[in-house]
PyMOL Python script that loads the backbone (N, CA, C, O; Angstrom):
from pymol import cmd

cmd.read_pdbstr("""\
ATOM      1  N   MET A   1       0.806  -1.182  -0.006  1.00  0.00           N
ATOM      2  CA  MET A   1       0.057  -0.013  -0.006  1.00  0.00           C
ATOM      3  C   MET A   1       0.841   1.199   0.051  1.00  0.00           C
ATOM      4  O   MET A   1       1.774   1.285   0.849  1.00  0.00           O
ATOM      5  N   ALA A   2       0.515   2.212  -0.789  1.00  0.00           N
ATOM      6  CA  ALA A   2       1.292   3.384  -0.907  1.00  0.00           C
ATOM      7  C   ALA A   2       1.112   4.340   0.323  1.00  0.00           C
ATOM      8  O   ALA A   2       0.001   4.478   0.835  1.00  0.00           O
ATOM      9  N   ASP A   3       2.133   4.945   0.751  1.00  0.00           N
ATOM     10  CA  ASP A   3       2.059   5.797   1.964  1.00  0.00           C
ATOM     11  C   ASP A   3       1.624   7.225   1.547  1.00  0.00           C
ATOM     12  O   ASP A   3       0.947   7.900   2.323  1.00  0.00           O
ATOM     13  N   TYR A   4       1.982   7.669   0.403  1.00  0.00           N
ATOM     14  CA  TYR A   4       1.536   9.032  -0.133  1.00  0.00           C
ATOM     15  C   TYR A   4       0.714   8.892  -1.414  1.00  0.00           C
ATOM     16  O   TYR A   4       0.938   8.016  -2.250  1.00  0.00           O
ATOM     17  N   THR A   5      -0.217   9.777  -1.513  1.00  0.00           N
ATOM     18  CA  THR A   5      -1.058   9.846  -2.717  1.00  0.00           C
ATOM     19  C   THR A   5      -0.252  10.803  -3.752  1.00  0.00           C
ATOM     20  O   THR A   5       0.466  11.709  -3.332  1.00  0.00           O
ATOM     21  N   ILE A   6      -0.404  10.564  -4.989  1.00  0.00           N
ATOM     22  CA  ILE A   6       0.260  11.269  -6.052  1.00  0.00           C
ATOM     23  C   ILE A   6      -0.866  12.026  -6.795  1.00  0.00           C
ATOM     24  O   ILE A   6      -1.863  11.450  -7.229  1.00  0.00           O
ATOM     25  N   THR A   7      -0.642  13.365  -6.915  1.00  0.00           N
ATOM     26  CA  THR A   7      -1.568  14.159  -7.729  1.00  0.00           C
ATOM     27  C   THR A   7      -0.774  14.933  -8.752  1.00  0.00           C
ATOM     28  O   THR A   7       0.414  15.188  -8.550  1.00  0.00           O
ATOM     29  N   PHE A   8      -1.402  15.312  -9.841  1.00  0.00           N
ATOM     30  CA  PHE A   8      -0.718  15.947 -10.916  1.00  0.00           C
ATOM     31  C   PHE A   8      -1.393  17.266 -11.140  1.00  0.00           C
ATOM     32  O   PHE A   8      -2.621  17.349 -11.128  1.00  0.00           O
ATOM     33  N   ALA A   9      -0.585  18.336 -11.353  1.00  0.00           N
ATOM     34  CA  ALA A   9      -1.196  19.540 -11.833  1.00  0.00           C
ATOM     35  C   ALA A   9      -1.592  19.332 -13.271  1.00  0.00           C
ATOM     36  O   ALA A   9      -0.937  18.552 -13.963  1.00  0.00           O
ATOM     37  N   ARG A  10      -2.602  19.969 -13.750  1.00  0.00           N
ATOM     38  CA  ARG A  10      -3.178  19.801 -15.121  1.00  0.00           C
ATOM     39  C   ARG A  10      -2.012  19.999 -16.138  1.00  0.00           C
ATOM     40  O   ARG A  10      -1.888  19.209 -17.074  1.00  0.00           O
ATOM     41  N   SER A  11      -1.212  20.976 -15.974  1.00  0.00           N
ATOM     42  CA  SER A  11      -0.179  21.240 -16.957  1.00  0.00           C
ATOM     43  C   SER A  11       0.877  20.123 -16.882  1.00  0.00           C
ATOM     44  O   SER A  11       1.446  19.804 -17.926  1.00  0.00           O
ATOM     45  N   ALA A  12       1.171  19.527 -15.772  1.00  0.00           N
ATOM     46  CA  ALA A  12       2.212  18.497 -15.651  1.00  0.00           C
ATOM     47  C   ALA A  12       1.655  17.173 -16.315  1.00  0.00           C
ATOM     48  O   ALA A  12       2.400  16.436 -16.961  1.00  0.00           O
ATOM     49  N   ARG A  13       0.454  16.933 -16.148  1.00  0.00           N
ATOM     50  CA  ARG A  13      -0.230  15.774 -16.740  1.00  0.00           C
ATOM     51  C   ARG A  13      -0.074  15.929 -18.333  1.00  0.00           C
ATOM     52  O   ARG A  13       0.375  15.025 -19.038  1.00  0.00           O
ATOM     53  N   LYS A  14      -0.467  17.096 -18.787  1.00  0.00           N
ATOM     54  CA  LYS A  14      -0.429  17.366 -20.241  1.00  0.00           C
ATOM     55  C   LYS A  14       1.020  17.262 -20.778  1.00  0.00           C
ATOM     56  O   LYS A  14       1.198  16.713 -21.866  1.00  0.00           O
ATOM     57  N   GLU A  15       2.001  17.730 -20.118  1.00  0.00           N
ATOM     58  CA  GLU A  15       3.371  17.662 -20.488  1.00  0.00           C
ATOM     59  C   GLU A  15       3.819  16.203 -20.566  1.00  0.00           C
ATOM     60  O   GLU A  15       4.534  15.811 -21.488  1.00  0.00           O
ATOM     61  N   LEU A  16       3.398  15.424 -19.607  1.00  0.00           N
ATOM     62  CA  LEU A  16       3.734  14.037 -19.565  1.00  0.00           C
ATOM     63  C   LEU A  16       3.093  13.242 -20.753  1.00  0.00           C
ATOM     64  O   LEU A  16       3.726  12.397 -21.385  1.00  0.00           O
ATOM     65  N   GLU A  17       1.825  13.564 -21.002  1.00  0.00           N
ATOM     66  CA  GLU A  17       1.110  12.892 -22.135  1.00  0.00           C
ATOM     67  C   GLU A  17       1.725  13.181 -23.493  1.00  0.00           C
ATOM     68  O   GLU A  17       1.587  12.392 -24.428  1.00  0.00           O
ATOM     69  N   ASN A  18       2.420  14.343 -23.599  1.00  0.00           N
ATOM     70  CA  ASN A  18       2.937  14.786 -24.890  1.00  0.00           C
ATOM     71  C   ASN A  18       4.350  14.205 -25.133  1.00  0.00           C
ATOM     72  O   ASN A  18       4.930  14.433 -26.195  1.00  0.00           O
ATOM     73  N   LEU A  19       4.915  13.444 -24.142  1.00  0.00           N
ATOM     74  CA  LEU A  19       6.195  12.974 -24.308  1.00  0.00           C
ATOM     75  C   LEU A  19       6.123  11.603 -25.054  1.00  0.00           C
ATOM     76  O   LEU A  19       5.060  10.983 -25.061  1.00  0.00           O
ATOM     77  N   PRO A  20       7.181  11.142 -25.652  1.00  0.00           N
ATOM     78  CA  PRO A  20       7.211   9.730 -26.300  1.00  0.00           C
ATOM     79  C   PRO A  20       6.861   8.696 -25.224  1.00  0.00           C
ATOM     80  O   PRO A  20       7.156   8.863 -24.041  1.00  0.00           O
ATOM     81  N   ALA A  21       6.231   7.640 -25.683  1.00  0.00           N
ATOM     82  CA  ALA A  21       5.813   6.580 -24.758  1.00  0.00           C
ATOM     83  C   ALA A  21       6.889   5.950 -23.872  1.00  0.00           C
ATOM     84  O   ALA A  21       6.658   5.642 -22.702  1.00  0.00           O
ATOM     85  N   ASN A  22       8.129   5.760 -24.496  1.00  0.00           N
ATOM     86  CA  ASN A  22       9.145   5.115 -23.684  1.00  0.00           C
ATOM     87  C   ASN A  22       9.648   6.092 -22.595  1.00  0.00           C
ATOM     88  O   ASN A  22       9.917   5.677 -21.467  1.00  0.00           O
ATOM     89  N   ILE A  23       9.767   7.341 -22.926  1.00  0.00           N
ATOM     90  CA  ILE A  23      10.247   8.298 -21.882  1.00  0.00           C
ATOM     91  C   ILE A  23       9.172   8.527 -20.816  1.00  0.00           C
ATOM     92  O   ILE A  23       9.479   8.609 -19.627  1.00  0.00           O
ATOM     93  N   ALA A  24       7.963   8.625 -21.231  1.00  0.00           N
ATOM     94  CA  ALA A  24       6.824   8.791 -20.299  1.00  0.00           C
ATOM     95  C   ALA A  24       6.761   7.564 -19.310  1.00  0.00           C
ATOM     96  O   ALA A  24       6.485   7.716 -18.120  1.00  0.00           O
ATOM     97  N   GLY A  25       7.025   6.382 -19.857  1.00  0.00           N
ATOM     98  CA  GLY A  25       6.988   5.178 -19.016  1.00  0.00           C
ATOM     99  C   GLY A  25       8.091   5.212 -17.941  1.00  0.00           C
ATOM    100  O   GLY A  25       7.838   4.877 -16.784  1.00  0.00           O
ATOM    101  N   ARG A  26       9.320   5.619 -18.329  1.00  0.00           N
ATOM    102  CA  ARG A  26      10.360   5.718 -17.415  1.00  0.00           C
ATOM    103  C   ARG A  26      10.020   6.762 -16.225  1.00  0.00           C
ATOM    104  O   ARG A  26      10.309   6.574 -15.043  1.00  0.00           O
ATOM    105  N   ILE A  27       9.411   7.797 -16.702  1.00  0.00           N
ATOM    106  CA  ILE A  27       9.111   8.977 -15.594  1.00  0.00           C
ATOM    107  C   ILE A  27       7.968   8.455 -14.779  1.00  0.00           C
ATOM    108  O   ILE A  27       7.955   8.673 -13.568  1.00  0.00           O
ATOM    109  N   LEU A  28       7.038   7.802 -15.342  1.00  0.00           N
ATOM    110  CA  LEU A  28       5.870   7.292 -14.506  1.00  0.00           C
ATOM    111  C   LEU A  28       6.412   6.283 -13.474  1.00  0.00           C
ATOM    112  O   LEU A  28       6.003   6.337 -12.314  1.00  0.00           O
ATOM    113  N   ARG A  29       7.269   5.415 -13.838  1.00  0.00           N
ATOM    114  CA  ARG A  29       7.828   4.475 -12.812  1.00  0.00           C
ATOM    115  C   ARG A  29       8.547   5.156 -11.746  1.00  0.00           C
ATOM    116  O   ARG A  29       8.455   4.674 -10.617  1.00  0.00           O
ATOM    117  N   LYS A  30       9.237   6.186 -11.923  1.00  0.00           N
ATOM    118  CA  LYS A  30       9.921   7.067 -10.928  1.00  0.00           C
ATOM    119  C   LYS A  30       8.923   7.684 -10.096  1.00  0.00           C
ATOM    120  O   LYS A  30       9.031   7.611  -8.872  1.00  0.00           O
ATOM    121  N   ILE A  31       7.876   8.338 -10.689  1.00  0.00           N
ATOM    122  CA  ILE A  31       6.925   9.014  -9.971  1.00  0.00           C
ATOM    123  C   ILE A  31       6.115   7.982  -9.019  1.00  0.00           C
ATOM    124  O   ILE A  31       5.781   8.310  -7.881  1.00  0.00           O
ATOM    125  N   GLU A  32       5.858   6.862  -9.505  1.00  0.00           N
ATOM    126  CA  GLU A  32       5.148   5.849  -8.656  1.00  0.00           C
ATOM    127  C   GLU A  32       6.015   5.489  -7.506  1.00  0.00           C
ATOM    128  O   GLU A  32       5.472   5.149  -6.455  1.00  0.00           O
ATOM    129  N   ALA A  33       7.309   5.529  -7.600  1.00  0.00           N
ATOM    130  CA  ALA A  33       8.208   5.169  -6.466  1.00  0.00           C
ATOM    131  C   ALA A  33       8.158   6.283  -5.410  1.00  0.00           C
ATOM    132  O   ALA A  33       8.495   6.015  -4.257  1.00  0.00           O
ATOM    133  N   LEU A  34       7.735   7.575  -5.760  1.00  0.00           N
ATOM    134  CA  LEU A  34       7.632   8.619  -4.833  1.00  0.00           C
ATOM    135  C   LEU A  34       6.437   8.310  -3.843  1.00  0.00           C
ATOM    136  O   LEU A  34       6.400   8.882  -2.753  1.00  0.00           O
ATOM    137  N   ALA A  35       5.506   7.450  -4.201  1.00  0.00           N
ATOM    138  CA  ALA A  35       4.367   7.111  -3.222  1.00  0.00           C
ATOM    139  C   ALA A  35       4.897   6.477  -2.000  1.00  0.00           C
ATOM    140  O   ALA A  35       4.402   6.725  -0.901  1.00  0.00           O
ATOM    141  N   GLU A  36       5.882   5.671  -2.154  1.00  0.00           N
ATOM    142  CA  GLU A  36       6.480   4.938  -1.109  1.00  0.00           C
ATOM    143  C   GLU A  36       7.480   5.805  -0.261  1.00  0.00           C
ATOM    144  O   GLU A  36       7.489   5.748   0.968  1.00  0.00           O
ATOM    145  N   ASN A  37       8.276   6.568  -0.949  1.00  0.00           N
ATOM    146  CA  ASN A  37       9.252   7.400  -0.332  1.00  0.00           C
ATOM    147  C   ASN A  37       9.493   8.626  -1.114  1.00  0.00           C
ATOM    148  O   ASN A  37      10.269   8.555  -2.067  1.00  0.00           O
ATOM    149  N   PRO A  38       8.858   9.860  -0.794  1.00  0.00           N
ATOM    150  CA  PRO A  38       8.989  11.012  -1.609  1.00  0.00           C
ATOM    151  C   PRO A  38      10.381  11.652  -1.517  1.00  0.00           C
ATOM    152  O   PRO A  38      10.651  12.599  -2.255  1.00  0.00           O
ATOM    153  N   ARG A  39      11.201  11.211  -0.711  1.00  0.00           N
ATOM    154  CA  ARG A  39      12.603  11.711  -0.609  1.00  0.00           C
ATOM    155  C   ARG A  39      13.572  10.651  -0.911  1.00  0.00           C
ATOM    156  O   ARG A  39      14.383  10.231  -0.086  1.00  0.00           O
ATOM    157  N   LEU A  40      13.461  10.213  -2.168  1.00  0.00           N
ATOM    158  CA  LEU A  40      14.369   9.055  -2.651  1.00  0.00           C
ATOM    159  C   LEU A  40      15.756   9.548  -2.719  1.00  0.00           C
ATOM    160  O   LEU A  40      15.971  10.759  -2.763  1.00  0.00           O
ATOM    161  N   PRO A  41      16.802   8.601  -2.732  1.00  0.00           N
ATOM    162  CA  PRO A  41      18.219   8.976  -2.949  1.00  0.00           C
ATOM    163  C   PRO A  41      18.363   9.685  -4.322  1.00  0.00           C
ATOM    164  O   PRO A  41      17.842   9.221  -5.335  1.00  0.00           O
ATOM    165  N   GLY A  42      19.032  10.735  -4.315  1.00  0.00           N
ATOM    166  CA  GLY A  42      19.250  11.473  -5.602  1.00  0.00           C
ATOM    167  C   GLY A  42      18.223  12.606  -5.808  1.00  0.00           C
ATOM    168  O   GLY A  42      18.360  13.412  -6.728  1.00  0.00           O
ATOM    169  N   VAL A  43      17.234  12.655  -4.973  1.00  0.00           N
ATOM    170  CA  VAL A  43      16.195  13.689  -5.069  1.00  0.00           C
ATOM    171  C   VAL A  43      16.767  14.968  -4.305  1.00  0.00           C
ATOM    172  O   VAL A  43      17.246  14.848  -3.178  1.00  0.00           O
ATOM    173  N   ILE A  44      16.705  16.107  -4.912  1.00  0.00           N
ATOM    174  CA  ILE A  44      17.272  17.283  -4.294  1.00  0.00           C
ATOM    175  C   ILE A  44      16.224  18.346  -4.064  1.00  0.00           C
ATOM    176  O   ILE A  44      15.415  18.576  -4.963  1.00  0.00           O
ATOM    177  N   LYS A  45      16.182  19.015  -2.917  1.00  0.00           N
ATOM    178  CA  LYS A  45      15.290  20.090  -2.609  1.00  0.00           C
ATOM    179  C   LYS A  45      15.851  21.360  -3.343  1.00  0.00           C
ATOM    180  O   LYS A  45      17.032  21.701  -3.284  1.00  0.00           O
ATOM    181  N   LEU A  46      14.905  21.997  -4.016  1.00  0.00           N
ATOM    182  CA  LEU A  46      15.330  23.203  -4.775  1.00  0.00           C
ATOM    183  C   LEU A  46      15.633  24.403  -3.918  1.00  0.00           C
ATOM    184  O   LEU A  46      14.831  24.779  -3.063  1.00  0.00           O
ATOM    185  N   GLN A  47      16.762  24.998  -4.131  1.00  0.00           N
ATOM    186  CA  GLN A  47      17.135  26.209  -3.286  1.00  0.00           C
ATOM    187  C   GLN A  47      16.167  27.358  -3.613  1.00  0.00           C
ATOM    188  O   GLN A  47      15.695  27.463  -4.745  1.00  0.00           O
ATOM    189  N   GLY A  48      15.879  28.193  -2.655  1.00  0.00           N
ATOM    190  CA  GLY A  48      15.081  29.374  -2.904  1.00  0.00           C
ATOM    191  C   GLY A  48      13.556  29.045  -2.958  1.00  0.00           C
ATOM    192  O   GLY A  48      12.763  29.945  -3.234  1.00  0.00           O
ATOM    193  N   SER A  49      13.149  27.841  -2.714  1.00  0.00           N
ATOM    194  CA  SER A  49      11.746  27.463  -2.607  1.00  0.00           C
ATOM    195  C   SER A  49      11.443  26.830  -1.333  1.00  0.00           C
ATOM    196  O   SER A  49      12.316  26.219  -0.718  1.00  0.00           O
ATOM    197  N   LYS A  50      10.213  26.949  -0.893  1.00  0.00           N
ATOM    198  CA  LYS A  50       9.800  26.370   0.419  1.00  0.00           C
ATOM    199  C   LYS A  50       9.717  24.928   0.331  1.00  0.00           C
ATOM    200  O   LYS A  50      10.195  24.243   1.236  1.00  0.00           O
ATOM    201  N   ASN A  51       9.123  24.372  -0.732  1.00  0.00           N
ATOM    202  CA  ASN A  51       8.809  23.003  -0.672  1.00  0.00           C
ATOM    203  C   ASN A  51       8.896  22.286  -2.021  1.00  0.00           C
ATOM    204  O   ASN A  51       8.167  21.313  -2.215  1.00  0.00           O
ATOM    205  N   PHE A  52       9.696  22.684  -2.909  1.00  0.00           N
ATOM    206  CA  PHE A  52       9.856  22.102  -4.270  1.00  0.00           C
ATOM    207  C   PHE A  52      11.115  21.149  -4.232  1.00  0.00           C
ATOM    208  O   PHE A  52      12.198  21.478  -3.747  1.00  0.00           O
ATOM    209  N   TRP A  53      10.849  19.995  -4.773  1.00  0.00           N
ATOM    210  CA  TRP A  53      11.886  18.948  -4.896  1.00  0.00           C
ATOM    211  C   TRP A  53      12.040  18.568  -6.304  1.00  0.00           C
ATOM    212  O   TRP A  53      11.070  18.626  -7.059  1.00  0.00           O
ATOM    213  N   ARG A  54      13.271  18.157  -6.734  1.00  0.00           N
ATOM    214  CA  ARG A  54      13.553  17.793  -8.024  1.00  0.00           C
ATOM    215  C   ARG A  54      13.950  16.341  -8.154  1.00  0.00           C
ATOM    216  O   ARG A  54      14.814  15.849  -7.428  1.00  0.00           O
ATOM    217  N   LEU A  55      13.302  15.653  -9.098  1.00  0.00           N
ATOM    218  CA  LEU A  55      13.571  14.212  -9.435  1.00  0.00           C
ATOM    219  C   LEU A  55      14.203  14.213 -10.819  1.00  0.00           C
ATOM    220  O   LEU A  55      13.603  14.751 -11.749  1.00  0.00           O
ATOM    221  N   ARG A  56      15.364  13.647 -10.993  1.00  0.00           N
ATOM    222  CA  ARG A  56      15.981  13.543 -12.320  1.00  0.00           C
ATOM    223  C   ARG A  56      15.740  12.225 -13.005  1.00  0.00           C
ATOM    224  O   ARG A  56      16.017  11.183 -12.412  1.00  0.00           O
ATOM    225  N   VAL A  57      15.230  12.212 -14.244  1.00  0.00           N
ATOM    226  CA  VAL A  57      14.985  11.043 -15.022  1.00  0.00           C
ATOM    227  C   VAL A  57      15.578  11.233 -16.372  1.00  0.00           C
ATOM    228  O   VAL A  57      14.904  11.704 -17.288  1.00  0.00           O
ATOM    229  N   GLY A  58      16.833  10.877 -16.523  1.00  0.00           N
ATOM    230  CA  GLY A  58      17.512  11.153 -17.813  1.00  0.00           C
ATOM    231  C   GLY A  58      17.653  12.669 -18.010  1.00  0.00           C
ATOM    232  O   GLY A  58      18.114  13.415 -17.147  1.00  0.00           O
ATOM    233  N   ASP A  59      17.211  13.068 -19.234  1.00  0.00           N
ATOM    234  CA  ASP A  59      17.249  14.453 -19.542  1.00  0.00           C
ATOM    235  C   ASP A  59      16.013  15.186 -19.082  1.00  0.00           C
ATOM    236  O   ASP A  59      15.882  16.369 -19.397  1.00  0.00           O
ATOM    237  N   TYR A  60      15.164  14.617 -18.412  1.00  0.00           N
ATOM    238  CA  TYR A  60      13.927  15.144 -17.897  1.00  0.00           C
ATOM    239  C   TYR A  60      13.938  15.401 -16.407  1.00  0.00           C
ATOM    240  O   TYR A  60      14.609  14.672 -15.678  1.00  0.00           O
ATOM    241  N   ARG A  61      13.223  16.408 -15.918  1.00  0.00           N
ATOM    242  CA  ARG A  61      13.120  16.663 -14.539  1.00  0.00           C
ATOM    243  C   ARG A  61      11.679  16.747 -14.122  1.00  0.00           C
ATOM    244  O   ARG A  61      10.846  17.277 -14.857  1.00  0.00           O
ATOM    245  N   VAL A  62      11.378  16.237 -12.968  1.00  0.00           N
ATOM    246  CA  VAL A  62      10.109  16.325 -12.321  1.00  0.00           C
ATOM    247  C   VAL A  62      10.224  17.071 -11.067  1.00  0.00           C
ATOM    248  O   VAL A  62      10.933  16.691 -10.135  1.00  0.00           O
ATOM    249  N   VAL A  63       9.454  18.233 -11.053  1.00  0.00           N
ATOM    250  CA  VAL A  63       9.470  19.091  -9.864  1.00  0.00           C
ATOM    251  C   VAL A  63       8.113  18.830  -9.121  1.00  0.00           C
ATOM    252  O   VAL A  63       7.036  18.807  -9.716  1.00  0.00           O
ATOM    253  N   TYR A  64       8.247  18.647  -7.843  1.00  0.00           N
ATOM    254  CA  TYR A  64       7.059  18.270  -7.074  1.00  0.00           C
ATOM    255  C   TYR A  64       7.158  18.875  -5.634  1.00  0.00           C
ATOM    256  O   TYR A  64       8.240  19.255  -5.186  1.00  0.00           O
ATOM    257  N   SER A  65       6.060  18.945  -4.968  1.00  0.00           N
ATOM    258  CA  SER A  65       6.057  19.387  -3.616  1.00  0.00           C
ATOM    259  C   SER A  65       5.430  18.172  -2.701  1.00  0.00           C
ATOM    260  O   SER A  65       4.629  17.343  -3.133  1.00  0.00           O
ATOM    261  N   ILE A  66       5.887  18.213  -1.502  1.00  0.00           N
ATOM    262  CA  ILE A  66       5.505  17.235  -0.574  1.00  0.00           C
ATOM    263  C   ILE A  66       4.738  17.823   0.559  1.00  0.00           C
ATOM    264  O   ILE A  66       5.155  18.827   1.137  1.00  0.00           O
ATOM    265  N   ASN A  67       3.567  17.196   0.912  1.00  0.00           N
ATOM    266  CA  ASN A  67       2.807  17.656   2.040  1.00  0.00           C
ATOM    267  C   ASN A  67       2.739  16.425   2.962  1.00  0.00           C
ATOM    268  O   ASN A  67       2.037  15.454   2.678  1.00  0.00           O
ATOM    269  N   ASP A  68       3.469  16.495   4.046  1.00  0.00           N
ATOM    270  CA  ASP A  68       3.620  15.459   4.939  1.00  0.00           C
ATOM    271  C   ASP A  68       2.352  15.257   5.845  1.00  0.00           C
ATOM    272  O   ASP A  68       2.028  14.159   6.298  1.00  0.00           O
ATOM    273  N   PHE A  69       1.647  16.460   6.069  1.00  0.00           N
ATOM    274  CA  PHE A  69       0.506  16.405   6.902  1.00  0.00           C
ATOM    275  C   PHE A  69      -0.607  15.618   6.207  1.00  0.00           C
ATOM    276  O   PHE A  69      -1.236  14.773   6.845  1.00  0.00           O
ATOM    277  N   SER A  70      -0.873  15.871   4.901  1.00  0.00           N
ATOM    278  CA  SER A  70      -1.943  15.125   4.228  1.00  0.00           C
ATOM    279  C   SER A  70      -1.417  13.869   3.520  1.00  0.00           C
ATOM    280  O   SER A  70      -2.159  13.107   2.901  1.00  0.00           O
ATOM    281  N   ARG A  71      -0.048  13.692   3.651  1.00  0.00           N
ATOM    282  CA  ARG A  71       0.563  12.435   2.996  1.00  0.00           C
ATOM    283  C   ARG A  71       0.364  12.479   1.452  1.00  0.00           C
ATOM    284  O   ARG A  71      -0.062  11.490   0.855  1.00  0.00           O
ATOM    285  N   SER A  72       0.669  13.609   0.831  1.00  0.00           N
ATOM    286  CA  SER A  72       0.507  13.783  -0.593  1.00  0.00           C
ATOM    287  C   SER A  72       1.716  14.308  -1.287  1.00  0.00           C
ATOM    288  O   SER A  72       2.516  15.046  -0.710  1.00  0.00           O
ATOM    289  N   VAL A  73       1.854  13.915  -2.571  1.00  0.00           N
ATOM    290  CA  VAL A  73       3.006  14.462  -3.424  1.00  0.00           C
ATOM    291  C   VAL A  73       2.273  15.102  -4.599  1.00  0.00           C
ATOM    292  O   VAL A  73       1.471  14.448  -5.267  1.00  0.00           O
ATOM    293  N   ASP A  74       2.530  16.295  -4.833  1.00  0.00           N
ATOM    294  CA  ASP A  74       1.881  17.053  -5.952  1.00  0.00           C
ATOM    295  C   ASP A  74       2.849  17.259  -6.971  1.00  0.00           C
ATOM    296  O   ASP A  74       3.797  18.008  -6.735  1.00  0.00           O
ATOM    297  N   ILE A  75       2.721  16.617  -8.225  1.00  0.00           N
ATOM    298  CA  ILE A  75       3.681  16.790  -9.291  1.00  0.00           C
ATOM    299  C   ILE A  75       3.294  18.112 -10.000  1.00  0.00           C
ATOM    300  O   ILE A  75       2.175  18.268 -10.489  1.00  0.00           O
ATOM    301  N   VAL A  76       4.288  19.082 -10.036  1.00  0.00           N
ATOM    302  CA  VAL A  76       4.001  20.423 -10.524  1.00  0.00           C
ATOM    303  C   VAL A  76       4.505  20.528 -11.975  1.00  0.00           C
ATOM    304  O   VAL A  76       3.790  21.120 -12.783  1.00  0.00           O
ATOM    305  N   VAL A  77       5.663  20.009 -12.366  1.00  0.00           N
ATOM    306  CA  VAL A  77       6.213  20.266 -13.654  1.00  0.00           C
ATOM    307  C   VAL A  77       6.941  18.919 -14.041  1.00  0.00           C
ATOM    308  O   VAL A  77       7.536  18.239 -13.205  1.00  0.00           O
ATOM    309  N   VAL A  78       6.843  18.582 -15.403  1.00  0.00           N
ATOM    310  CA  VAL A  78       7.605  17.450 -15.973  1.00  0.00           C
ATOM    311  C   VAL A  78       8.045  18.114 -17.306  1.00  0.00           C
ATOM    312  O   VAL A  78       7.243  18.371 -18.204  1.00  0.00           O
ATOM    313  N   ARG A  79       9.313  18.362 -17.370  1.00  0.00           N
ATOM    314  CA  ARG A  79       9.957  18.956 -18.532  1.00  0.00           C
ATOM    315  C   ARG A  79      11.362  18.516 -18.800  1.00  0.00           C
ATOM    316  O   ARG A  79      11.983  17.849 -17.973  1.00  0.00           O
ATOM    317  N   HIS A  80      11.893  18.903 -20.006  1.00  0.00           N
ATOM    318  CA  HIS A  80      13.310  18.648 -20.352  1.00  0.00           C
ATOM    319  C   HIS A  80      14.087  19.618 -19.440  1.00  0.00           C
ATOM    320  O   HIS A  80      13.621  20.670 -19.001  1.00  0.00           O
ATOM    321  N   ARG A  81      15.286  19.158 -19.215  1.00  0.00           N
ATOM    322  CA  ARG A  81      16.148  19.909 -18.235  1.00  0.00           C
ATOM    323  C   ARG A  81      16.468  21.340 -18.709  1.00  0.00           C
ATOM    324  O   ARG A  81      16.705  22.214 -17.875  1.00  0.00           O
ATOM    325  N   ARG A  82      16.478  21.591 -19.987  1.00  0.00           N
ATOM    326  CA  ARG A  82      16.787  22.922 -20.452  1.00  0.00           C
ATOM    327  C   ARG A  82      15.666  23.983 -20.177  1.00  0.00           C
ATOM    328  O   ARG A  82      15.913  25.187 -20.119  1.00  0.00           O
ATOM    329  N   ASP A  83      14.442  23.459 -20.016  1.00  0.00           N
ATOM    330  CA  ASP A  83      13.251  24.295 -19.881  1.00  0.00           C
ATOM    331  C   ASP A  83      12.591  24.263 -18.533  1.00  0.00           C
ATOM    332  O   ASP A  83      11.674  25.054 -18.311  1.00  0.00           O
ATOM    333  N   VAL A  84      12.982  23.413 -17.619  1.00  0.00           N
ATOM    334  CA  VAL A  84      12.249  23.117 -16.451  1.00  0.00           C
ATOM    335  C   VAL A  84      12.275  24.391 -15.428  1.00  0.00           C
ATOM    336  O   VAL A  84      11.250  24.694 -14.818  1.00  0.00           O
ATOM    337  N   TYR A  85      13.354  25.043 -15.283  1.00  0.00           N
ATOM    338  CA  TYR A  85      13.436  26.072 -14.172  1.00  0.00           C
ATOM    339  C   TYR A  85      13.111  27.498 -14.643  1.00  0.00           C
ATOM    340  O   TYR A  85      13.341  28.464 -13.917  1.00  0.00           O
ATOM    341  N   ARG A  86      12.549  27.623 -15.923  1.00  0.00           N
ATOM    342  CA  ARG A  86      12.282  28.982 -16.338  1.00  0.00           C
ATOM    343  C   ARG A  86      11.094  29.675 -15.722  1.00  0.00           C
ATOM    344  O   ARG A  86      11.081  30.898 -15.588  1.00  0.00           O
ATOM    345  N   ASP A  87      10.065  28.878 -15.334  1.00  0.00           N
ATOM    346  CA  ASP A  87       8.841  29.538 -14.827  1.00  0.00           C
ATOM    347  C   ASP A  87       8.609  29.250 -13.388  1.00  0.00           C
ATOM    348  O   ASP A  87       7.521  29.526 -12.883  1.00  0.00           O
ATOM    349  N   LEU A  88       9.634  28.676 -12.651  1.00  0.00           N
ATOM    350  CA  LEU A  88       9.397  28.332 -11.300  1.00  0.00           C
ATOM    351  C   LEU A  88       9.530  29.553 -10.391  1.00  0.00           C
ATOM    352  O   LEU A  88       9.356  29.441  -9.177  1.00  0.00           O
TER     353      LEU A  88
END
""", "prot")
cmd.dss("prot")
cmd.show_as("cartoon", "prot")
cmd.util.cbc("prot")
cmd.orient("prot")
């Protein structure tokens, strides 16, 4: 049973759907692992933000926030590494 629930921002879901199937599958497997432990090895807290974390999956980055009180992980952005930090 998963400890945390995973939710997607509408824009993050759309970005994930527009990726090639093999890349989206790799990213989804990593996101599903966040349900067990949202602070996986290799995950980095973004500097200058209260609660944004970065998950690296090849050339893509998943930016998410963790709410320990409600036991949820909210996926905010799924983008290529060259574009991910522009609008945060």
